[in-house]
C-alpha positions as CSV (number, residue, x, y, z in Angstrom):
1,M,-1.5,8.3,-12.9
2,P,-3.1,11.4,-14.5
3,T,-6.7,11.2,-15.3
4,A,-7.8,12.0,-18.9
5,T,-10.6,14.4,-19.2
6,K,-12.9,14.2,-22.2
7,S,-13.0,17.5,-24.2
8,K,-16.3,18.3,-25.8
9,K,-15.9,19.4,-29.3
10,K,-17.7,22.6,-30.2
11,T,-20.5,21.9,-32.7
12,A,-21.5,25.5,-33.3
13,K,-19.9,27.0,-36.5
14,E,-19.5,30.7,-37.1
15,I,-19.5,32.2,-40.6
16,N,-18.3,35.8,-41.1
17,I,-20.4,38.0,-43.3
18,P,-18.3,39.8,-45.9
19,S,-18.6,43.5,-46.4
20,G,-21.1,44.6,-49.1
21,V,-23.5,41.7,-48.3
22,E,-26.8,42.2,-46.5
23,V,-28.1,39.3,-44.5
24,S,-31.5,39.0,-42.8
25,L,-32.9,36.0,-40.9
26,N,-36.7,35.5,-40.3
27,N,-37.4,32.3,-38.4
28,Y,-35.3,29.8,-40.4
29,T,-35.5,31.7,-43.8
30,L,-32.2,33.3,-44.7
31,R,-32.2,36.2,-47.2
32,V,-28.8,37.3,-48.6
33,K,-28.4,40.2,-50.9
34,G,-25.2,41.2,-52.7
35,S,-23.9,42.9,-55.9
36,K,-24.8,39.9,-58.2
37,G,-28.3,39.3,-56.8
38,E,-30.4,38.0,-54.0
39,I,-31.0,34.5,-52.7
40,T,-33.6,33.3,-50.2
41,K,-33.3,29.9,-48.7
42,D,-35.3,28.0,-46.0
43,F,-33.1,26.1,-43.4
44,S,-36.0,24.7,-41.3
45,N,-34.7,21.6,-39.6
46,P,-35.2,20.5,-36.0
47,R,-31.5,19.6,-35.7
48,V,-30.2,23.0,-36.7
49,A,-30.5,26.4,-35.1
50,I,-29.4,29.5,-37.0
51,Q,-28.7,32.9,-35.4
52,K,-27.5,36.2,-36.9
53,K,-25.1,38.3,-34.9
54,E,-23.8,41.7,-36.0
55,D,-21.3,40.5,-38.6
56,S,-21.6,36.7,-38.5
57,I,-24.0,33.8,-38.8
58,I,-23.9,31.1,-36.1
59,V,-25.1,27.6,-37.0
60,S,-25.5,25.2,-34.0
61,S,-27.6,22.3,-32.8
62,P,-30.3,22.7,-30.2
63,M,-30.0,19.1,-29.1
64,K,-28.6,18.2,-25.7
65,K,-26.5,15.4,-27.0
66,H,-24.8,15.9,-30.3
67,T,-24.5,13.0,-32.6
68,K,-22.7,12.6,-35.9
69,K,-25.9,13.3,-37.7
70,D,-26.2,16.7,-35.9
71,K,-22.7,17.6,-37.0
72,M,-23.5,16.5,-40.6
73,F,-26.6,18.8,-40.7
74,I,-24.5,21.7,-39.3
75,N,-21.7,21.2,-41.8
76,S,-24.2,20.9,-44.7
77,C,-25.9,24.2,-43.6
78,V,-22.5,25.9,-43.3
79,S,-21.6,24.8,-46.8
80,H,-24.8,26.1,-48.3
81,I,-24.5,29.4,-46.5
82,K,-20.9,29.8,-47.7
83,N,-22.0,29.0,-51.3
84,I,-24.8,31.6,-51.0
85,L,-22.4,34.3,-49.6
86,S,-19.9,33.8,-52.4
87,G,-22.6,33.5,-55.1
88,V,-24.1,36.9,-54.3
89,Q,-20.6,38.5,-54.4
90,N,-19.1,36.7,-57.5
91,G,-21.7,34.5,-59.1
92,Y,-21.4,31.0,-60.6
93,E,-20.9,29.8,-64.2
94,A,-21.2,26.5,-65.9
95,K,-20.2,25.7,-69.5
96,M,-21.7,23.0,-71.9
97,K,-20.7,21.9,-75.4
98,I,-23.1,21.2,-78.2
99,C,-22.1,18.0,-80.1
100,S,-23.8,16.9,-83.3
101,G,-22.2,14.3,-85.3
102,H,-25.0,12.7,-87.3
103,F,-27.5,15.5,-87.9
104,P,-26.9,19.2,-87.7
105,M,-29.0,20.3,-84.7
106,T,-29.8,23.9,-83.8
107,V,-30.1,25.2,-80.3
108,S,-31.9,28.4,-79.6
109,I,-33.5,30.3,-76.7
110,D,-37.2,31.3,-77.0
111,S,-38.3,33.5,-74.1
112,K,-38.3,31.1,-71.1
113,F,-37.5,27.9,-73.1
114,L,-34.4,26.3,-74.6
115,L,-35.2,24.6,-77.9
116,V,-33.2,21.9,-79.6
117,K,-34.3,21.3,-83.3
118,N,-33.4,18.4,-85.5
119,F,-31.9,16.4,-82.7
120,L,-31.0,13.0,-84.3
121,G,-33.4,13.9,-87.2
122,E,-36.5,14.3,-85.1
123,K,-39.3,16.4,-86.5
124,V,-40.6,17.7,-83.2
125,P,-38.2,20.1,-81.4
126,R,-37.2,19.2,-77.8
127,K,-37.6,22.0,-75.2
128,T,-37.0,22.6,-71.6
129,S,-38.0,25.5,-69.4
130,L,-35.3,27.8,-68.0
131,L,-35.1,28.7,-64.3
132,D,-35.6,32.2,-62.9
133,G,-32.4,33.8,-61.8
134,V,-30.3,31.9,-64.3
135,N,-29.0,33.4,-67.6
136,V,-28.3,31.1,-70.5
137,K,-26.3,32.3,-73.5
138,I,-25.3,30.4,-76.7
139,E,-22.0,31.3,-78.2
140,G,-21.3,29.1,-81.2
141,D,-21.2,25.6,-79.9
142,I,-20.8,26.6,-76.2
143,V,-23.7,27.1,-73.9
144,K,-22.9,29.4,-70.9
145,I,-25.1,29.3,-67.8
146,N,-24.6,32.1,-65.2
147,G,-26.3,32.9,-61.9
148,C,-25.8,33.8,-58.3
149,D,-27.3,30.5,-56.9
150,K,-25.0,27.5,-57.4
151,E,-27.9,25.0,-57.0
152,R,-30.0,26.7,-59.8
153,V,-27.0,26.9,-62.1
154,G,-26.3,23.2,-61.6
155,L,-30.0,22.3,-62.0
156,A,-30.3,24.2,-65.2
157,A,-27.2,22.4,-66.6
158,A,-28.7,19.1,-65.6
159,R,-32.0,19.9,-67.3
160,I,-30.3,20.8,-70.5
161,E,-28.1,17.7,-70.5
162,R,-31.1,15.5,-69.7
163,L,-33.1,17.1,-72.6
164,C,-30.8,15.5,-75.1
165,H,-31.0,12.0,-73.6
166,I,-30.7,9.2,-76.2
167,R,-32.7,6.1,-75.8
168,R,-32.5,2.8,-77.7
169,K,-29.3,3.6,-79.5
170,D,-25.7,2.7,-78.9
171,L,-24.2,5.5,-76.9
172,R,-20.7,4.7,-78.1
173,V,-21.8,5.6,-81.7
174,F,-24.5,8.3,-81.1
175,Q,-22.6,10.8,-79.0
176,D,-24.9,13.7,-80.0
177,G,-26.2,16.1,-77.3
178,I,-25.3,19.0,-75.1
179,W,-22.7,17.9,-72.6
180,L,-21.4,19.5,-69.4
181,T,-17.7,20.5,-69.8
182,E,-17.2,22.7,-66.8
183,K,-19.3,22.3,-63.6
184,S,-20.7,25.4,-61.8
185,H,-17.7,27.2,-60.5
186,E,-17.2,30.6,-58.8
187,V,-16.5,33.5,-61.2
188,K,-13.7,35.7,-59.8
189,N,-14.1,39.4,-60.1
190,G,-11.2,41.1,-61.9
């Protein structure tokens, strides 16, 4: 009867660095620079070790025994690094739609703030601050959010959507607001 040997699965993941992208690693702080911009992110976690080779980034676990939690942390870090690498090359974009059924509201950008005036007939305008590294443009009734960091683009869209939150009214009737129509997706060059 043949004996079965247990094969250890490799928990280290390797990510190739595309051409035209500069990557530097200082302790656990990863700095990536590309044609669309620069992103700096801290990956300090005792379950994850990050190394930079010549043309690749290796994410592994320094633990002696690897658990499912270690693999989850490694896969999460790999996903973040892939999003950063594609963001500095192509960038990300999200689209939102301005919907005003009851009162004609106006949306404008004032330096570092997005202002919503006359929302549901309110006298005081609502405003939210815009994040650094994120460009917000208003084209008619469409709000376009661009940037090289996927997390910041999504956070800016969430802040704008939350700005027009309606309380104490029936949401089936009052559907006014700025709503997300396209999540942050990669913008292809070409």
